[in-house]
Biopython code that builds the backbone (N, CA, C, O; Angstrom):
import numpy as np
from Bio.PDB.StructureBuilder import StructureBuilder

atoms = [
    (1, "MET", "N", (70.863, 199.307, 37.527)),
    (1, "MET", "CA", (71.531, 198.440, 38.479)),
    (1, "MET", "C", (71.114, 196.998, 38.200)),
    (1, "MET", "O", (69.952, 196.721, 37.900)),
    (2, "ALA", "N", (72.063, 196.101, 38.302)),
    (2, "ALA", "CA", (71.783, 194.694, 38.036)),
    (2, "ALA", "C", (70.864, 194.118, 39.113)),
    (2, "ALA", "O", (70.792, 194.637, 40.227)),
    (3, "GLU", "N", (70.174, 193.054, 38.768)),
    (3, "GLU", "CA", (69.211, 192.452, 39.690)),
    (3, "GLU", "C", (69.864, 192.011, 41.000)),
    (3, "GLU", "O", (69.286, 192.205, 42.070)),
    (4, "TRP", "N", (71.080, 191.411, 40.931)),
    (4, "TRP", "CA", (71.706, 190.933, 42.168)),
    (4, "TRP", "C", (72.093, 192.087, 43.074)),
    (4, "TRP", "O", (72.070, 191.937, 44.295)),
    (5, "THR", "N", (72.451, 193.241, 42.507)),
    (5, "THR", "CA", (72.809, 194.373, 43.368)),
    (5, "THR", "C", (71.571, 194.989, 44.000)),
    (5, "THR", "O", (71.643, 195.520, 45.108)),
    (6, "GLU", "N", (70.453, 194.928, 43.322)),
    (6, "GLU", "CA", (69.206, 195.420, 43.912)),
    (6, "GLU", "C", (68.841, 194.598, 45.136)),
    (6, "GLU", "O", (68.439, 195.146, 46.162)),
    (7, "ARG", "N", (68.980, 193.290, 45.028)),
    (7, "ARG", "CA", (68.669, 192.427, 46.176)),
    (7, "ARG", "C", (69.704, 192.577, 47.271)),
    (7, "ARG", "O", (69.366, 192.588, 48.455)),
    (8, "ALA", "N", (70.975, 192.694, 46.878)),
    (8, "ALA", "CA", (72.041, 192.832, 47.868)),
    (8, "ALA", "C", (71.920, 194.148, 48.623)),
    (8, "ALA", "O", (72.258, 194.218, 49.805)),
    (9, "GLU", "N", (71.442, 195.189, 47.953)),
    (9, "GLU", "CA", (71.309, 196.488, 48.617)),
    (9, "GLU", "C", (70.282, 196.428, 49.743)),
    (9, "GLU", "O", (70.403, 197.158, 50.726)),
    (10, "LEU", "N", (69.288, 195.578, 49.614)),
    (10, "LEU", "CA", (68.322, 195.413, 50.701)),
    (10, "LEU", "C", (68.995, 194.873, 51.957)),
    (10, "LEU", "O", (68.596, 195.207, 53.073)),
    (11, "LEU", "N", (69.998, 194.053, 51.778)),
    (11, "LEU", "CA", (70.706, 193.445, 52.900)),
    (11, "LEU", "C", (71.847, 194.322, 53.405)),
    (11, "LEU", "O", (71.992, 194.517, 54.612)),
    (12, "PHE", "N", (72.660, 194.853, 52.484)),
    (12, "PHE", "CA", (73.889, 195.563, 52.861)),
    (12, "PHE", "C", (73.746, 197.081, 52.894)),
    (12, "PHE", "O", (74.612, 197.764, 53.442)),
    (13, "LYS", "N", (72.680, 197.620, 52.323)),
    (13, "LYS", "CA", (72.484, 199.064, 52.166)),
    (13, "LYS", "C", (73.513, 199.614, 51.175)),
    (13, "LYS", "O", (74.465, 198.917, 50.825)),
    (14, "ALA", "N", (73.333, 200.838, 50.726)),
    (14, "ALA", "CA", (74.194, 201.430, 49.696)),
    (14, "ALA", "C", (75.638, 201.552, 50.174)),
    (14, "ALA", "O", (76.569, 201.308, 49.408)),
    (15, "GLU", "N", (75.826, 201.929, 51.437)),
    (15, "GLU", "CA", (77.189, 202.078, 51.972)),
    (15, "GLU", "C", (77.926, 200.742, 51.979)),
    (15, "GLU", "O", (79.112, 200.685, 51.654)),
    (16, "GLY", "N", (77.235, 199.677, 52.345)),
    (16, "GLY", "CA", (77.845, 198.351, 52.352)),
    (16, "GLY", "C", (78.226, 197.884, 50.957)),
    (16, "GLY", "O", (79.270, 197.255, 50.780)),
    (17, "LEU", "N", (77.393, 198.183, 49.961)),
    (17, "LEU", "CA", (77.715, 197.814, 48.580)),
    (17, "LEU", "C", (78.932, 198.577, 48.077)),
    (17, "LEU", "O", (79.753, 198.022, 47.348)),
    (18, "ASP", "N", (79.054, 199.842, 48.459)),
    (18, "ASP", "CA", (80.244, 200.610, 48.067)),
    (18, "ASP", "C", (81.500, 199.993, 48.662)),
    (18, "ASP", "O", (82.535, 199.930, 47.998)),
    (19, "LYS", "N", (81.419, 199.540, 49.901)),
    (19, "LYS", "CA", (82.568, 198.891, 50.535)),
    (19, "LYS", "C", (82.920, 197.594, 49.807)),
    (19, "LYS", "O", (84.098, 197.291, 49.618)),
    (20, "LEU", "N", (81.905, 196.827, 49.397)),
    (20, "LEU", "CA", (82.156, 195.589, 48.658)),
    (20, "LEU", "C", (82.793, 195.872, 47.300)),
    (20, "LEU", "O", (83.699, 195.153, 46.878)),
    (21, "ARG", "N", (82.330, 196.904, 46.620)),
    (21, "ARG", "CA", (82.889, 197.247, 45.306)),
    (21, "ARG", "C", (84.359, 197.628, 45.400)),
    (21, "ARG", "O", (85.125, 197.386, 44.468)),
    (22, "ASN", "N", (84.755, 198.218, 46.510)),
    (22, "ASN", "CA", (86.131, 198.680, 46.682)),
    (22, "ASN", "C", (87.005, 197.691, 47.443)),
    (22, "ASN", "O", (88.163, 197.991, 47.731)),
    (23, "ALA", "N", (86.476, 196.526, 47.769)),
    (23, "ALA", "CA", (87.212, 195.545, 48.568)),
    (23, "ALA", "C", (88.130, 194.693, 47.689)),
    (23, "ALA", "O", (87.850, 194.455, 46.514)),
    (24, "ASN", "N", (89.220, 194.246, 48.283)),
    (24, "ASN", "CA", (90.079, 193.239, 47.664)),
    (24, "ASN", "C", (89.625, 191.887, 48.189)),
    (24, "ASN", "O", (89.409, 191.723, 49.389)),
    (25, "ILE", "N", (89.481, 190.917, 47.291)),
    (25, "ILE", "CA", (88.936, 189.616, 47.671)),
    (25, "ILE", "C", (89.906, 188.523, 47.267)),
    (25, "ILE", "O", (90.449, 188.535, 46.162)),
    (26, "LEU", "N", (90.117, 187.584, 48.166)),
    (26, "LEU", "CA", (90.958, 186.420, 47.897)),
    (26, "LEU", "C", (90.084, 185.181, 48.002)),
    (26, "LEU", "O", (89.462, 184.943, 49.037)),
    (27, "VAL", "N", (90.034, 184.392, 46.940)),
    (27, "VAL", "CA", (89.298, 183.132, 46.951)),
    (27, "VAL", "C", (90.327, 182.020, 47.018)),
    (27, "VAL", "O", (91.168, 181.889, 46.128)),
    (28, "VAL", "N", (90.260, 181.217, 48.076)),
    (28, "VAL", "CA", (91.197, 180.112, 48.270)),
    (28, "VAL", "C", (90.470, 178.820, 47.937)),
    (28, "VAL", "O", (89.402, 178.536, 48.480)),
    (29, "GLY", "N", (91.057, 178.044, 47.042)),
    (29, "GLY", "CA", (90.442, 176.784, 46.640)),
    (29, "GLY", "C", (89.493, 177.006, 45.482)),
    (29, "GLY", "O", (88.486, 177.700, 45.620)),
    (30, "LEU", "N", (89.809, 176.426, 44.354)),
    (30, "LEU", "CA", (88.955, 176.599, 43.192)),
    (30, "LEU", "C", (88.295, 175.283, 42.802)),
    (30, "LEU", "O", (88.255, 174.911, 41.629)),
    (31, "GLY", "N", (87.781, 174.591, 43.805)),
    (31, "GLY", "CA", (87.009, 173.375, 43.556)),
    (31, "GLY", "C", (85.620, 173.753, 43.067)),
    (31, "GLY", "O", (85.451, 174.772, 42.397)),
    (32, "GLY", "N", (84.649, 172.955, 43.390)),
    (32, "GLY", "CA", (83.289, 173.181, 42.912)),
    (32, "GLY", "C", (82.718, 174.525, 43.315)),
    (32, "GLY", "O", (82.259, 175.278, 42.456)),
    (33, "VAL", "N", (82.732, 174.844, 44.591)),
    (33, "VAL", "CA", (82.141, 176.089, 45.070)),
    (33, "VAL", "C", (83.076, 177.269, 44.840)),
    (33, "VAL", "O", (82.620, 178.351, 44.472)),
    (34, "GLY", "N", (84.372, 177.082, 45.050)),
    (34, "GLY", "CA", (85.331, 178.174, 44.891)),
    (34, "GLY", "C", (85.384, 178.710, 43.476)),
    (34, "GLY", "O", (85.489, 179.920, 43.279)),
    (35, "SER", "N", (85.314, 177.831, 42.483)),
    (35, "SER", "CA", (85.359, 178.297, 41.096)),
    (35, "SER", "C", (84.105, 179.093, 40.748)),
    (35, "SER", "O", (84.178, 180.083, 40.020)),
    (36, "PHE", "N", (82.961, 178.664, 41.263)),
    (36, "PHE", "CA", (81.728, 179.415, 41.039)),
    (36, "PHE", "C", (81.819, 180.780, 41.712)),
    (36, "PHE", "O", (81.424, 181.786, 41.123)),
    (37, "ALA", "N", (82.334, 180.827, 42.936)),
    (37, "ALA", "CA", (82.461, 182.090, 43.658)),
    (37, "ALA", "C", (83.412, 183.032, 42.933)),
    (37, "ALA", "O", (83.126, 184.224, 42.816)),
    (38, "ALA", "N", (84.534, 182.521, 42.445)),
    (38, "ALA", "CA", (85.502, 183.355, 41.734)),
    (38, "ALA", "C", (84.893, 183.923, 40.455)),
    (38, "ALA", "O", (85.103, 185.094, 40.137)),
    (39, "GLU", "N", (84.153, 183.118, 39.732)),
    (39, "GLU", "CA", (83.517, 183.588, 38.498)),
    (39, "GLU", "C", (82.461, 184.640, 38.804)),
    (39, "GLU", "O", (82.351, 185.634, 38.087)),
    (40, "PHE", "N", (81.683, 184.431, 39.859)),
    (40, "PHE", "CA", (80.632, 185.371, 40.232)),
    (40, "PHE", "C", (81.213, 186.709, 40.671)),
    (40, "PHE", "O", (80.646, 187.761, 40.374)),
    (41, "LEU", "N", (82.342, 186.675, 41.376)),
    (41, "LEU", "CA", (82.950, 187.895, 41.888)),
    (41, "LEU", "C", (83.703, 188.679, 40.819)),
    (41, "LEU", "O", (83.964, 189.870, 40.992)),
    (42, "ALA", "N", (84.053, 188.021, 39.721)),
    (42, "ALA", "CA", (84.872, 188.681, 38.684)),
    (42, "ALA", "C", (84.119, 189.706, 37.905)),
    (42, "ALA", "O", (84.680, 190.335, 37.008)),
]
sb = StructureBuilder()
sb.init_structure("model")
sb.init_model(0)
sb.init_chain("A")
sb.init_seg("    ")
for serial, (resi, resn, name, xyz) in enumerate(atoms, 1):
    if name == "N":
        sb.init_residue(resn, " ", resi, " ")
    sb.init_atom(name, np.array(xyz, "f"), 0.0, 1.0, " ", f" {name:<3s}", serial, name[0])
structure = sb.get_structure()
């Protein structure tokens, strides 16, 4: 498991991570923060 998922699992638990993996995500605005978020989520 990647390092970010190990840390995220502490916060969201395994069930929450499964929901995130199966979620559809829309990023609106690809300025400074939006472009980073879109790249991270891809």
